[in-house]
Each structure stands twice: as C-alpha cells, then as structure tokens.
N, C-alpha and C positions, 0 to 999 in steps of 0.2 A: 611188654606192650601195654600203655595205660588203659585202664578201664573206660569204657565208652558210654555214656549216659544219654538218653533221649529224653526231652522234655515234650511231653504229650498232653493234650486237653483240648477243651473248646476253645473258639477265638475268644480274646480279651479276658483270659482268666489269670494272666500274668507270667506267661512262659518267658517272654522276651525281658521282662523286668528281673525275673529270677536269672536268666542267662547272664545279664549284664552285672549282676551282684556277685555271682559265682566265679565269672571271668575277670571281675574287677575292670571293666571296659564299658563303652557306650557303643558297642558294635552292632546290637540290636535295636532297631527303631521301636520306640515306645510311645504309645498315644493311647487315648481312651477312644479307640476307634477299632472294631472287629475286623479281623482279616488282614491287618497291616503286614505280617509276616507271611511270605508265600514260599520261598526258597527255604531249603536247610542251610543253616548257618553253624559253622564249626567253631569251636574256641576251646581254651584250655584253662583249667582252673588248679588251684593248689591248696591245701590244707594241712598245716604241721608237717610239711616235707613231702607230703603225698600228692601226686598230680593225677589228674584225671582230664578226660576230653568229654566235651559237652556238644549236643546238637540241638540246636533250638529249630522249632518246626512251626508251620502254619497250623491253624486251628482245624478241628474236624467237627463240623457243622451237622453232618447228615444229609445236607442238601447238596450231594456231590454232581453237580452238574456245571459245564462251563469251566471256569478258572478254579472253583472249589474242587473239581474233580482231579486237577493237576495237583492241587496242594494236598489232597488225600494221598495221592500216590507218592509224594515226596514224604509225607508223614510216615506212611507205612514202609517205605525204604528205611527211613531213619530207625524205625523199630526193629528191622532186620539187622541193621548195622550195630545196635546197641548190645552191650552186655546187661544192661538193667534200664528199666523204664521208670521214669518219674512222671507219674499220672497226676496232673494238676487240676483242682476242681475249686470254684469260686464259694467261699464259705458264706459270703453275704447273699448271694443269689439263691443257694441251696442246691438240692440234687435235681437234676433234669433228666429228660428221656435221652438227650444226647450224651449225657455222663454215662448212663447205663449201657447205651450202644458202644461207647468207646471202651468200656470196661469189658465188654463180651469180646471185641477185637483184640484187646490186649492179651486176655486170657489164652487166645488161640496161639500167640507167640510162645508160650511155655517159658517165659524169661522172669527173672525176678522183678517184681513190681513195688514201687513204693507211692502210697497215695498221700499227696501232699493237698491238705486243705488251706487254700491261700486266702488272703485278705481277711485274717481274724482280727485286725486291729479295730477298735471300737465296738466289738461285739463279744458276747460271751462265747469263749473259744470250744469249750466243751458242748455247748449246746449247739453252735454251728456245725460241729464235726459229727453229731450223733446220728444223723440220717445217712451220712455217707458210709457208715459200718455195713449197711445193707448190701453194698457193692461186693462184700465177700473178701475184702483184703485186710490181711493181718497187720501189715507195717502202715501204720497211719500217723503222719505228723501234721502238726499246726504249725503254720508259718505266716508271716507277713513280709513279702519279698520287697516291699518298698522300703520298710524299715529295717530289714534283715532279722526280725525277730524268728528265732528257732531255725534258722538257716545253718548255723554251725552244728547244733545237735542232729539236724537232719543228715549233714554231709558226714559227720563223724560216723554215725550209724551205718550209712551206705557204704563207706570206704572200709569199715571194719568187717562188714559182711563179704565185700569183694576182695579185700585186700590180700588174703592168703593166695589167691591164684593169680595175682597180677605182681606183686612185689618183687617176685623172683627175678623178672626181666628188667626192672628198672635200672639196676645197676649194670652198666657195662664194664667188660673186663677191661683194665687198662694195660694193655700189652704194647704200648708204644706205637700203636698202629694210627694212623691218621684216617678217620672216617670222612669219606667224602660223599655227599648225595647229589645225584644229578636230577635236577628238577626242572620242569618246563610243561607247557602244554603239549598234547599229542602230537607226535610225528614232527617233532622239532630236531630229532637226531640223537637223542640220549643214547639209546642202545648203540647206534653207529659210533658214537664218540667213545664209549666204553670199549667197543671192538677194536677200534684204532689205538687206543691206550694199550690194550691188552696185547695187540698183535695177532688176534685170532677172532674167530666168530664164537664168542664166549656167550652172548646174547642174542636173541632173534631180533633182526633188524629188518623191517618190512615197510613198504610205502602204503601203509595203511594205519589210521588213528587207533590207538587202543592195543596194539599188539602186546605190550608187557602189561600184566594184569597185577602183579604183585611185586613187592620190593624184594630185589635180588641183592645178596651180599656176596661179593667176590674179593677174597685176598688177593693182593698183590705186592710185589716188592720191586723197587727200582733203586739202584746206587746204595743199597744198604738201608734204605727206609721203607718200612712196611706201610702198606696203604690197605684200606677196606673200601672198595668202591660198591656204592649202592644205586642200583639202577631202579627207578620208580616208575610207576605208572603216570601217564600224563593226565594232568588234572584240567578237564575242560569245564565250560559253563554247566552249573548244575541242571539248567533247563534242557540240556543236550544229552544228561546222562540217563540211559534208558535201561541198559542191562543191569541186573541186580549184582552180578560178579564185579562190573566196574565200579559199583557204587563203594563196595568194600576196598577197592583200590585207593580210593580217595583217602580213607583212614590209614591206610599202610603208608600213603606218601607223607602225610602229616606227621605220622609216628617216625618215618625215617628222617625228617627234618629235626625232630626232636634229638634223635640218637646220634646225629653226626657231629663231627667238628667243623666241617667247611661244606658250604653248599655252592655248586656250580650251577647257576641259573642259566638255561639256554633260552634264547629267543630266536625266532626266524628271521632273518635278514631280508626275506621276500614279503613279510607281512609287516603291518605298522605295529606299534606297541600297543597291544589290547589292554582292556580292563582286566581281563583275567590274569594277564602278565603282571600287572600292578598288584592284583588281589595275592598272587602267589608271592611276590615280593614282600607284601605286607606281613603275610604269615612267617616268612624268614625272618624279617626284622623283629616282630614280637617275639620270636623264640631266641633272638639275639645271638644268632649264630653268625660266624664268619662268612664272607660272600664274595665270590668271583663271578662276573657276569661275561658270558660268552655268547656272542652273536653268530650263530652258526649259518651255514650255506652262503659264505661270503664269495666264494668263488662264482666266476662268470658275471658279475654284476658291472653295471657301468659305472663310470666316475659320478655321474650325477646321482644315480641311485644310492651309492654309498654315502655321498653327502647329505642326501635326504634322511637315511636312516640314523645318521650320526645327530642330525638336528633333532630327530624324534626322541632319541635318548637324552638329550639335554633338556628338551621341553617337557617331556612326560615323566622322566625319572630324575628329577633334580636332587630328590633325597638321597641319591646313590653315589654322591661325590666321594664318599670314603672307600667305595669299592673299586678294584681295577677292572677295566673292560678289555676284552680281546675279540678280535674278529677273526674267525676261524672257519675252516672247511672240514668237519668230521670225516667226510667221504674221501677227500684227497690228503688230509693230514696237515694242510696249511696252518701253521701257527699252534698246533695242538701241543707240541713240545713246550710252549711258553707257559702253559697251564701249570706244569709241575712247580715251577717257580713262584707263580702266583699264588698257588695253594700253600705252599710252604711258608711264604711270607704273611698270608693270612692266618695261618695256623699259629705261626710265632707270635704274632700281635695279639692274637686271641687269648693265648695262654701265657702272655708276658707276666712275670713276677716283678714288682717295683716296691721297694722298701718305704716305709712310712716316711723317713725323713726327706726322701727325695719327692714324694707327693705332696708334702707340705710346703717344700720350697717352691713347687710349680704353682701351688694354690696362693702362696703369698705373692710371687710375681704377677700372677692373673689379677689379684685384688689391687696390687699396687698400679698396674696399668689401668685398670678400670674398677672403681669402687662400686660395692653394691648400692643400689638407690635407698633413700631414706623411705621408711614406712611409720607413719603416724609420728613424724618429726624424730624418730630414732633411727641410728644406723644399724644395719645388719652387720654382725661381726661373725667372720668365718674364721676359725682358729686353726685347725690342722685337718688333715686327710690322710686315709689309709685304704688300702685296696679290701675290697669286699668280696672279690671273686674273679672267675675268668670265664670267656666266652659266653656273654660278653664281658670286656673289661669294666668292672664295677668300682667306682670311687666313692667312698663314704666320707663325707665332709661334715665335721662337727662345728657346732658355733651356737650363738645366741639369735633368736628370732628367725631362725631358718624356716619357720612355716610360711614366712611373708616374702621368700625369695621368689621374684617373678620369672615366668617361663622364659622371657627374653634373656635373662642374666644366666640361668641354667644353660641354654643354648650357647651362650659365650663361654661359659666355663668348658661345656662339653668340646667345643671346637679348639679351646685353648690346650687342653690335656691332650686331645687326639693330635694336634699339630706339634706339640712339644714332645711326646713320646713317639712320634713318627710312626703311629700306627697305620696298617695297610689292610684293608678288607675287613677290619674288625670296628665295632661300635664301642662307644664309651658311654656308659651310664652313670649319671649323677644321682646319688642318694644323700638326704640330709638326716643329720641327728641333732636335735636341739639339746642345749644343756638344762638341767633342771635346777629351779630356784629353791634353795633349802628352806627359805622364809615365806613361800609362797603358802597362802591360806592361814598363816600364823599371824596373831596379834601380839605387838610388843607389850609386855606387862610392865607397868609403871611403878616405880617405888612409891612410897608414901610421901616423900619429899618432892617427887615429880608430880603427883596427884594435887598436893597442896599448891604448887606453882601455877599448875593448869587452871586450877580453880580461880586463883587470884587474877591470871591473866584473862580469863574469860568474864570476871566481874568487871574488871577495868575497861575492857572493850564495850561491855554492856552499859557502862557508866558513860562513856565518851559518846556513844551513839545516842543515849538519851539526851545528853546535854546539847548535841547538834541539832536534834529534832525540837527542843524548846526554842533554840535561837531563831529557827525557821517559822 
C-alpha cells in the first residue's frame, strides 16, 4: 500500500497549493482566502517511480466553533489516516500561537512529522525558518509551493525515510490473474454481486450502508481464467463519514483502485447519478484503469423508470463513452454472466501490445484526414508513434513543435486511436515528445571572407539610405 501523507497547518499557509503541485493537478481550490478548503481531499503523486497518497485538509485555526469545528474534525481524521504528517507553516508571517497549538496536537499522534516552512520566496530562508525550530521538530524543510522550490528535496527525503516499509507491497505478483475491484457508494450491492459470482456467501451482504469496512481480496477461477475479486468499502460523501474505522476504509478503496486491472463501478438504478458517483469515476479515470459500468437493482423497475436512468447516464456521464454499460440484478443474477465477457474485453484492451510501425501508420492516417493547426505561422509535424505503457494504453508521439498541440487536436487523436484499435473499456492517453534542435543557442561562426562580405554589404546599405535621405 502507498504511504499516506497528510498536509496539516493553519488556514492559508499553502496546503492546497502544495497538494496541487505534488499531485500535478488543480483538484484543490486555491485562493488568497483563509478557510477555502473544508473537507479532506485525496490525491496521488509520484517521484522517481515511487508513488504516494496525499490528503489535503482544512486549516486549524484554534477557533473551533461552527463550521471550523467540523473542519477540525476532518483534519484530525486525516492525521489518524496518515502514515506521516507534513506540517506547513507560513515563513512570511512567522510563528503564531495557532502553530504552537497545532504542533502540540500533532505530537500526540506519535507519527513522523516533517515541518515545512512555506513562502520563503523573496525573503531570507534561514532567517524565516529560525524561529520555527522552537517547535521541537528535527525534520525542517524550506519550500516555496507556488514556484516548486525545495519540493523535490522534501519529497525525496520523506519517501526515503518511509520507503523501506512500503516499497514491498507496491509490486503485485504477475500470476496471470485479472484483478477486479468492485467500487461504488454504500449499499449499491457490491458484496451481493461478488456472492452471486462466487455462488456462495463469501462476503457479508446486509441492507445497511457500511457493512464492508476493508478491501477483501478473493481468488477465483472460471473456465481456466484466474481472477482476484476485490470487494471494497462504499465511499460516501466525506461530510457523512463519522466513524474512524470507515475513514480508513476510504484509503483502502482508493488503494484497491490503484492495484486492480479492471474496475466494475456499480450504481443504484433506483437513485439518480450522484456527484459522489461522478467523483468516484473521476478517481478511476485518473488512475487510468479499465472500466465496466454496472447499473444494479434493475429488476422490478417500470419501463419509464428504466428510460429515465438511461437518460441520466447519457446526460451526467458523457465522458464514459468508451466503457461498456450493463443493467443487472446482483440479487437475482440477471445479466451478471455478461460481466465476465465485459471484464475480459476491457482487460485485453488495457493490456494490448501494438508494434511501433502500426501505431505510426495510424498516426499518419489521422494526420492525413485532419492536419494539425498552424501555430505562429508554422505547421506542427508529428513524425512517428510508439506505445509507452499499458492500462491505460499510452501512445508516445514524436514530432516538432509538440508543445503547441492544442487540446482539441489531442482529443481528436485520442478518439482516432481508440476507434482504430477497437479498444473497449480502456482509455487512450496521448503524450508528446519534441525533437531537439542541435543548433539551438549556437551562433554560426563566419569565415574571414564572410565577415568581409558582411561589412561591405552593411556599408552599401548605409550609403543607399544616406543618399535617399539627402534626396528628401
């Protein structure tokens, strides 16, 4: 399992800015306004092939009344979940009483703590950090989250100190088994569906949200194909997560998504597609995993209700056009057998290996049908493509001026590769690599003869301009 790091500190010290930089996203709202972040926000980051999970939290102000009280509860829950705490302070404002109170709260947790003195840009870093040593933390780092200054040094040190305990579990044994994670909100029927697939009461299924608390890995074989079924805890809105044990379940669910090959996302046919469903799907897509969407509890619904839920899928989840959708009843077994074929198609698409010549031909056909647009009066040249990885299927495209390829054209290429390769349930990700100009930054050295010719030409031009000026 990945190490979990919690970002803790007063409001407006730069927690969300650092979260966005480490996750390379803009998931956390950032503004010069204290208290903008309220709930916990989860994300994943990577440094030199080592990945980790981050939790962005609301600020601890010491005035824990009203909504600040709920923010404080969310922050303390994040500290309980985390394997290490990144304690962020403001180097420009200096040490405050709130910082000292937070430091006392953190010590009680008994977890590794790294003190981050942020906003050192434009000030003397050593002088800004000096007073924070009185907090008693030995691991002190000077960073500027906005510019990224000191962030790589920080994360290298953190992962080096934690890596020995976590690197062992990162590599999954490749035994030919297809790992399938069953994900969804509480009480959508994940455990019931696994029991139906297994043909026995393998996991507890009960009409109460939150029955499953941990991710359960179940080996299974069908028609000579080995599977590992992963039953996960339901992820509900964080404002409704009260029990500490369920907060840990969220981390386990996100980790299960990272470790599986194919995700079966279950939604309840009797409910509208909620924001939490869309949030879960966003996590799955960010992880790049192959996806099958299963609409459960389809039995007993009227025809107009079925049409309504299909319209909801089209309107609220238009970005899932690549994934197959099935309408099932886990309780009665309706259409459950179709999921085996869907999972196998999604897995085969995600793990597909395509030789470089074929990918280059597909790129040439795509460019021939629709040329890249002009940028600054020059044409973007895409020369060849090769595969960069699986699950998701990554295509690396080499060419010139690739930094100027617009997002619209990238979407066109993504759809073209997806359609041509006939991928099902798996995404295509396009990455670009530009060619290096060997003469960039170099000046051409002129020979003596060329220097003489250049001077004569310059003198003649000067003489012509001077004569034209006299005529006027």
